[in-house]
N, C-alpha and C positions, 0 to 999 in steps of 0.2 A: 712477841711479834710473829704472827702467823704468816708463812710464806706458802703461796699456792704451789702445787706439784709442778705445774708447767713453769712457773717462775724459777723454782729450785733447779729443774732439768736445764733451763736456759743458763742459769748461772754456772752450773757444773761444765756444760758444753762450752761456754765462753772461756772459762779457766783452762779446759783441756786444750783449746786451740792454741793457747800461748805457751803450753809445755813443750819441751823438746820430745822427740820421739821415744828416747828411752824412758822418760818419766811417764808418758802416755802408756807405755807397755806396762810399767809398775802399777799404774791405776788399773789397767785391765786385769792384771794378775790379782789385784785386791778384790776387784768386783767379783771375779771368778771365785776367789776364796770365800767371799760372803755368800755366794750362791751355794757353794759346796757345803759351808757350814749350816746354812738353812736347811738343806736336804738331809744332812747327817744328824740334825738334832733329833729327828724322830727316831733314827736308828739308836742314838745314844740313849734315848729314854727307854727303848726296848731292851737295851743291854742292861739297864738297872734291874728289870725283871729277870733277866738271865742270870745276873750276878747273885740275886736272891736265891735262885733255884740251885746254884753251885755252892751255896753256903754250907751244905752238909759235907761236901767233899773237901772244902777248906778246913772244916773243923777236924776232919780225919787226918789231913795232912799235918795240921798244927799239933794234934795229939799223938802223932807217930813217933817211934823210938828213933831218934836221930843221933844216939850216942856213938854209933860206929862211923860217923863221917870223917873223923880224924884219921881213920885207918886206911884211907885211899891215898894212892901216890899223888903228888901234885902233878897237874897237867903240864906237858912239855910243850910250850908254845912254839910254833914253828916261825921262822922269818917271814914277815909280811902279814902274819895272822892278826896282829894288833896294830894295824895301820890306823892312822887317825880317822875318826868318824866324822860325821857332819855336825856342825854346831847346832845346839838345841837351846830352846828356852820354854819356861812354862807360862802359858797364858791362862789366867784364872777362868774357870768355867769351861775351858776347852782342853786343857791338859798340856803336854809336852809337844812342841811343833819344831820343825826343822827351820833354821834361820837361813834364808836365802843370802848368799854372799854377792 
């Protein structure tokens, strides 16, 4: 069933009018996220080229001698350095994102 763009917009607006303000804010946040994702897709496609260029340095790191890593003293974490971080989740095709509470 094909829905015209105007009809779809009307249906969305009608549903929005019945949502409480906090839910309308969530919808706005989601729409802004969609805009951000669309804009950043081009950048992420460019980063693939950048990653390919860095492949040589990755190979150098992987082939380096790491046998002395165990000789370092363990890091002494200070109080407050390991506070809880923000919750995250993985979204396929997008990566790890922060989960809004």
